[in-house]
C-alpha positions in Angstrom: 0.1 0.0 0.0 1.0 3.5 -1.0 0.6 4.8 2.3 1.7 2.2 4.7 5.0 3.9 5.8 3.0 6.9 6.7 0.2 4.9 8.7 3.0 3.4 10.8 4.3 6.8 11.5 0.8 8.1 12.3 -1.0 5.3 13.9 -3.9 7.2 15.6 -6.7 6.9 13.1 -10.1 8.4 12.6 -12.7 6.9 10.2 -15.8 9.0 9.6 -17.7 7.7 6.4 -15.9 8.5 3.4 -13.1 10.6 5.5 -10.0 8.7 7.2 -7.6 10.8 9.1 -4.1 9.3 10.7 -1.9 11.3 13.2 0.7 10.6 15.8 0.2 8.8 19.1 -0.1 11.9 21.0 -3.0 13.1 18.9 -6.2 13.2 21.0 -9.6 11.9 19.8 -10.8 15.7 20.1 -8.0 16.9 17.7 -8.8 14.3 15.1 -12.7 15.1 15.5 -11.9 18.8 15.2 -10.0 18.4 12.1 -12.8 16.2 10.5 -15.3 18.7 11.3 -13.3 21.5 9.8 -12.7 19.7 6.6 -16.4 18.9 6.3 -17.4 22.5 6.8 -14.9 24.1 4.6 -15.9 26.1 1.5 -16.2 24.2 -1.5 -13.1 24.3 -3.5 -10.6 25.6 -0.8 -7.3 24.2 -0.7 -6.3 25.8 2.5 -8.8 24.5 5.0 -7.6 26.5 8.2 -6.1 25.4 11.6 -7.1 23.1 14.4 -5.9 23.6 18.2 -5.0 20.6 19.9 -2.2 19.0 22.1 -0.7 22.4 22.7 -0.1 23.1 19.0 -1.9 24.3 16.1 -2.3 22.0 13.1 -2.6 23.5 9.7 -4.8 21.5 7.1 -4.2 21.8 3.5 -6.5 19.7 0.8 -5.3 18.8 -2.5 -8.1 17.3 -5.1 -7.2 14.1 -6.9 -8.3 14.9 -10.5 -8.5 12.5 -13.4 -9.5 8.9 -13.7 -6.0 7.8 -14.4 -4.5 9.6 -11.4 -7.1 8.0 -9.1 -6.2 4.4 -10.6 -2.7 5.2 -10.1 -3.1 6.4 -6.4 -5.6 3.5 -5.7 -2.7 1.0 -6.9 0.1 2.9 -5.5 1.7 3.4 -8.9 4.0 6.3 -10.2 3.3 8.0 -13.7 5.0 6.5 -16.8 7.7 9.1 -17.0 8.4 8.4 -13.3 7.5 10.1 -9.9 4.2 10.2 -8.3 1.4 12.7 -9.1 2.1 16.2 -7.6 -0.8 15.8 -4.8 0.8 12.5 -3.8 4.3 13.8 -4.1 3.5 16.8 -1.8 2.3 14.6 1.1 5.0 11.7 0.7 7.9 14.2 0.4 6.9 16.5 3.2 6.3 13.5 5.4 9.8 12.1 4.7 11.5 15.4 5.1 9.7 16.0 8.3 10.9 12.5 9.5 14.4 13.5 8.7 14.3 16.6 10.8 14.7 18.9 7.6 13.8 22.8 8.0 10.1 22.1 7.0 7.0 22.2 9.0 6.4 19.3 11.2 3.9 16.7 9.7 1.2 16.2 12.2 -0.6 13.5 10.1 -2.4 13.1 6.7 -5.8 11.8 5.5 -8.0 11.0 2.5 -11.5 10.9 1.2 -12.6 7.9 -0.8 -15.6 7.9 -2.8 -16.8 5.7 -5.5 -15.1 2.5 -6.0 -12.8 3.1 -3.0 -10.8 5.8 -5.1 -9.2 8.8 -3.2 -10.5 12.1 -4.6 -9.0 14.3 -2.0 -5.8 14.2 0.2 -5.3 16.0 3.5 -2.0 17.2 4.7 -1.9 18.1 8.5 1.3 19.9 9.5 2.5 22.3 12.1 1.0 25.9 11.6 3.9 28.3 11.0 2.7 31.0 13.6 4.7 34.2 13.0 6.1 33.3 9.7 5.8 35.1 6.3 7.0 33.9 2.9 9.9 35.5 1.3 8.3 37.8 -1.0 6.2 39.4 1.9 9.2 39.5 4.0 10.8 41.9 1.6 7.7 43.8 0.8 7.4 44.5 4.6 11.1 45.0 5.2 11.5 42.2 7.7 14.9 41.8 6.3 17.2 42.7 3.2 17.3 40.9 0.1 20.7 39.6 0.6 20.1 38.4 3.8 17.0 36.6 2.8 18.7 35.0 -0.3 21.7 33.9 2.2 19.2 32.1 4.0 17.6 30.4 1.0 21.0 29.2 -0.2 21.6 27.9 3.2 18.3 25.9 3.3 19.2 24.5 0.3 22.3 23.1 1.7 20.5 22.2 4.8 18.3 19.9 3.0 21.0 18.6 0.8 22.6 17.2 4.2 19.4 15.3 4.8 19.7 14.0 1.0 16.6 16.3 -0.1 16.8 18.2 -3.2 14.0 20.8 -3.6 13.6 21.4 -7.3 11.2 24.4 -7.0 12.7 26.6 -4.3 12.1 30.2 -5.1 11.1 33.2 -2.4 7.8 32.2 -2.1 8.8 28.9 -0.8 10.9 30.2 1.9 9.2 30.9 5.1 10.8 33.7 7.3 10.1 34.2 11.0 9.3 37.8 11.8 10.7 37.4 15.3 14.2 35.7 14.1 13.6 32.1 14.7 15.0 29.7 11.8 13.6 29.9 8.3 11.7 26.9 6.8 10.9 25.6 3.2 7.4 24.5 2.0 5.8 23.2 -1.0 8.0 20.0 -1.3 5.7 18.3 -4.3 8.7 18.6 -6.7 11.7 17.5 -4.8 13.9 14.5 -5.0 14.8 12.3 -1.7 17.8 10.3 -1.7 21.6 10.2 -2.9 22.3 12.5 -6.1 24.5 10.9 -8.6 24.8 14.4 -10.3 25.1 16.7 -7.4 27.0 19.5 -9.0 24.4 19.8 -12.0 21.3 19.8 -9.4 23.0 22.5 -7.2 23.9 24.5 -10.1 20.4 24.4 -11.3 19.0 25.2 -7.9 21.1 28.1 -7.3 20.3 29.5 -10.6 16.5 29.0 -10.5 16.5 30.9 -7.1 17.8 34.0 -9.0 15.7 33.2 -12.3 12.4 32.9 -10.6 11.7 36.5 -8.9 14.9 37.1 -7.3 16.3 38.9 -10.0 13.9 41.4 -9.6 15.1 42.4 -6.2 18.9 42.2 -6.7 21.6 42.5 -9.4 23.2 39.5 -10.8 26.7 40.4 -9.6 25.6 40.8 -6.1 23.8 37.3 -6.3 26.9 36.0 -7.7 28.9 37.1 -4.8 26.2 35.5 -2.4 26.6 32.0 -4.4 30.5 32.2 -4.0 29.9 32.4 -0.3 27.4 29.8 -0.1 29.8 27.5 -2.1 32.1 27.3 0.4 29.9 24.7 2.2 30.8 22.4 -0.5 34.6 21.8 -0.8 34.3 18.7 -2.9 32.1 20.3 -5.4 32.8 19.6 -9.0 33.1 23.5 -10.2 33.4 22.6 -14.1 29.9 20.8 -13.8 28.4 23.5 -11.6 29.6 26.4 -13.7 28.4 24.9 -16.9 24.8 24.9 -15.5 24.5 27.8 -13.0 24.9 30.5 -15.7 22.2 29.1 -17.9 19.8 28.3 -15.0 19.7 32.1 -14.0 18.3 32.8 -17.4 16.5 30.0 -18.8 13.4 28.3 -17.7 13.4 24.6 -17.1 10.1 22.6 -16.7 9.4 20.5 -13.9 9.7 17.2 -15.6 13.0 18.3 -17.3 14.5 19.1 -13.6 14.0 15.4 -12.7 16.0 14.4 -15.9 18.7 16.5 -14.5 18.3 14.7 -11.3 18.7 11.2 -13.1 20.9 12.1 -16.0 22.8 15.4 -15.3 21.3 17.0 -18.6 20.1 20.8 -18.6 17.1 20.9 -20.7 15.6 24.5 -21.1 12.3 25.5 -22.5 
């Protein structure tokens, strides 16, 4: 079963009609009931359901629709797409849960759930995570001048390194996915549906893309290229064994060319940079 490892991590289960929720051992029945009520009462079509108080913490509830018959069949059978990898809605749940278990700088996962309807097919997935109270995303942090763009980008580059230390490569990391605490606590990363977890055979190529993509997607509107390059050089001191020949072949291109999500996974598996 696709969710068997997650069910072991979150053995406390609530089944209520079509809805199933799984949470950790410490979750109270009242917490799960509250989450179930929140899901049932949400406005139709909302992806962000809201927050529930329980066990001394807030759980943030996010819903993802599972659309398309083939997608539902793959989820039912626990299969990946033909080109590899799980569908994005499934990948976000699996990757976030695994990253949280590895103590990566991501919101802690409190549990997950799903709604089954006709023929036992799942049509909605629910991700229950730590509510990032006091956090704003990187773009909001710049808008409200919580910190300078240089400081924010240095933190983002460091987060990439922290994730790599746990064998996690975030392939869609931009300023909107960096969460900054307005009181100075450690930043965190969100939206892990497009990431790779495991050893990287083409590490220098992937890192070159990641550092380039961070600049290409929105950061270049806030900082000049030469200043960003200086931040990157400082960040690269973290990787003394890095193959700079490979990194330098990809990083300048990634700063100025878009690479599709599927092509990013080809970069991971084959080290090939394929721009649109």
